Every structure is written in C-alpha cells, then in structure tokens.
N, C-alpha and C positions, 0 to 999 in steps of 0.2 A: 379733861384734863387730872381730876381727882386723883385717877393712877400713876401721872408722873409724881404729884405731890406726896403720896403715900407711898411709892416707892421709894424715892428722896430720904424720906423720913425713917422707912427700916432699912433701908443702906446704912445712914450714920449710927442707926440702932445695933443692926449686926456689929458694925466697926466698935463702936465703942464696946458692944457686950465681948468683943474676943470669941465672935461666931467660929467655933474651930475648922468646920469647912470650907468658911470664905479664907483665914489665915493658911489654911494647909497649900490651896493650890497658890496662895501669896511666894509661900518658903519655897514650894515646889518651883517656881517661875524664876524667881532670883537664885535658885541654889542651878538649874541648869544651863540657866543665860549667864550668870557669872564665869560658869567654868568654862563654857562655850566661848566667851569673849578671851579669858587669861589662855586656850588652847588657840583660839584663832591670833591674838597679837604677836604671842612669842612667834607663830609661825609665819604671820603675813609680816610682821615690820621687816624682817629679814630678807625675805622676798620681794619686797616693795622697794628696798635699797637695793637689790642684785637687780631691779628692772629698772629703777634709776639710773642706779652709778655705773654701770657697764654697759659698753656696746656690744652687740655678738647679733650673728646673724637670727633673722627671724625674730629680732626684739619687737619690729613693729606690729606683727602678728600676734604676736603672745599679746602688747599692751593692747591692743582691738580688741582680741579675744577674753581677756581681764574686765574690760572694761562694759562687753556685752552681758557677762557675767552678772555685774551689777541687778540689773533688773530681770535676775533667774526667778520666777516664781512658785514658791513656796511649797503648792503639792506637786510639782515636778521633783523637786529634790524630793520630797516625802516619796513618792511612788519609787524614785532609782534606791535610795537607802533600802524604802521595805523591798526591793526584788535582792537586793543583795543579803538585806539578815533574814530572812523570812527563812523558815525551816528548810526549805527548797534552795536557797539559796546557796553563795559560798561561804560565806559569813554565817553561815546558821547556827551552827556550832557555840557561836559567842552570846549566844542567847541576848542579844540587844535588842530584839522586838518586844514590844509594849513597855519596857523597861527607860529609864530617865537618863541612861548612858547611852541609849539609844539616839534619842531627842538630842543630846549634847552632840553624838555625830552629825546628825542632821542639820542642827544649828550653823556648825560650824562650817560645813560644806557652805550652807546659804552665805555667811557674813566674811568669810574668808578673803572672795574676790574684793570686797569692800574695802577690809583691812590695808590691803595690798595695792589695789588704785588709789587711795587715797593719799596713804604713807608714800607711795611715789610720787604724786603730783607736789604732797607738800616738800616732797626733797628737791623736785625738779625748781622750785623756787628758790633755793637758797641760793646764796652768792659763789658764782661761779671759781671766787679764790679758795675757797673752803677746801677743794682738792687736790690742788697743785700746792697748797700751804700744808697740809697734812703731810702731802706725800715729800715734801720738801725738808720736811723734820724729821722724816724716816721714822713713820706712822708706821706699825703693823697693821693687816686686813682688820684684825678685831678693833683694833686702839680706831679705825679710819671708820666703823660701822658702828662704834659705840659713840663719838664724836658727832658724826653725820645726825643720827639717830637723836643727839640730845639736841640739838640744832634745829632740829624739825620736831621737837617734843611736843608743840600746840598742834601742829598740822596731825602727827600720833594721836595726842588723845581727842583730837577733833573724827578719826576713823575709830577712834573705841569706842567713843559716844555714840556715832551714828551706827555703829556694827550692833551696840547692845540696845539702842533703840528698837533694831530691825529683829534682834533678836527678841526680845519681851514682847512684840507684837504680832508675830507669827503666830498663824492657827495650821496651816496645812501640814505641818513636820511634824508639831505635836499630837495635832490629834492621828495621823496616820501610823504612827513611828508608836507614840505615846498611847494610844488606844483610850485616852480619856479618861482612864481609870480611878476610880474618885480613892483617896488616901494614898495613893499609889501614885500614876504620873500625867494627872489632874492641875491643869496651869490653868491660870489668869485667864488666857485666851477661850481657850476650849471650854472652861466652865461658864461663863458668859454666853457664850452660844449655846450651851448645852441649857442653862436655866432659862435665858431669854425664851429659847423654843417651850419651854415648860410653862410660861407665864411667870417665873419665880422674877419679878422685875426689882425685887431690893435687893435679891444677893448680886443680881448682873450690875445694876449701878452700883453698890459698893465694892466691887472688883474693877469695875471702869474708873472711878475715883483713886483707886489704889495705883491703880497701872497710869495712870496721868500723874500722881504723886512722884511717881519713879522715873518717866520721862522726866517733870519737871526739876526733880532733885539733879540727876545728871548731868542736863543744860544747865542746871546752877553751878553745879559743883565746876562745870568745863567753863563758862564763863567767868567766875571765881578766879581762879587759877590764872586762864589768859590773862585778867587784868592784871592779877598781883604778878606773872611774869612781865609783864609790859613796862609797868610800872619801876620794878625792879630796874631795868635797863638801864 
C-alpha cells in the first residue's frame, strides 16, 4: 500500500507545483473536448429537433440507428477516422492525422448520436400543445425551433453534459488519431495509460484527479442550472 500513498502524495505535489507536462495534457483535453462538444451541439440539437418534431418515412429506423450508435466503441470510431485521414485515405490531404483537429473530428462522430438522441427524447417529453400553440401564433420554422429548444433546454444541457463526459473520458480516438504525442496531442486519458504503464503512478493519479474534478464540475454546473431553472418557474 505504500506505493499508493506515495502516488497520491506525488500527485498532489505535481498539481500544486504546476507540473508542465501534466497541465499540458489537461489543457489539450479541455481544448479538444470543448471544441468537440460545441460542434456537436450546434449540429446535434437541430437534428434532435427534426427527429422528434416531424414525421417522415423511415423515422423509426433512423431513430433506432441513432440509439444504436450511442454505444459505438471509441476504437471503432478511431479506426474509421484513421482510414479516412491517413495519407492513403480520401481526406489525407487535410493533414488531420496526429493533430488535435483529427481528434476533434473523431470525438464529434462519437458524441453526436448522444446529443441527437437525448435532445430528441427531451423534446418528445414536452407538452404536446406546444407545437399547435406555436403554429396558431404564426411562428415561422426558425422560431418554432428556437422556442422548442428553449422549452427543452434542460434536456439539451443534459445531452451536452453527457456528451462532454464521453468525450473527455475516451481513449481510443485520442490514441489512434492523436498518436499520444508529448506537448502536442497527449490528452489526460492517453497520458494516464502511458504513465501508468511506465510505473509513474503519481502523474497518472494526478491526471485522474483532474479528470474527476472536470467531471464533477460539469455535473455540478448542470445540477445548479436545473435547480435554478425549476426554482424560477
């Protein structure tokens, strides 16, 4: 048990001293994950609205596919993205491989179904009279979209928080697409895997603590805004 105690002591020492390598992995993770969730919500929320709000041929099948993609393994996403952005792939000229932009692209593919599915489910739970009320008031499609998403804002926030948690905790995409390059594409999860394999438990624990803190912060923020929103009603 001594190595665990030493590991936790060393972890807090690294964090308090501002260890450059540790914080570089943290900042890289926050950068790529935040950009991924921004792109995913901009695309996913309108798609979730369309999937819930309108009826069209094949809707049930599309919904089933989206729900199935919620459990898409990260290594499979990494493999598919790698095949497209490698030098021999159709997108090789964009130089996304071993770059943070490539990680963002992979994470967007990974978490987009989560945003679409959870936002659609949230809109499904809205009062059925909302749609007829908006139409009777003469709202245009843009106003209907914005008003519906506002009413489903807590579901949208939950979708974004869940997607962010999946993005910051994934390993396969960051490892395969980013290459775990020090000072460039190394993220918290890939650094933990590397440092633990090297026997550097202190840095692994330090990064694990930061990852938990980020997760708790995201969930606490979500709970705070939900409570504030419900209290304000």
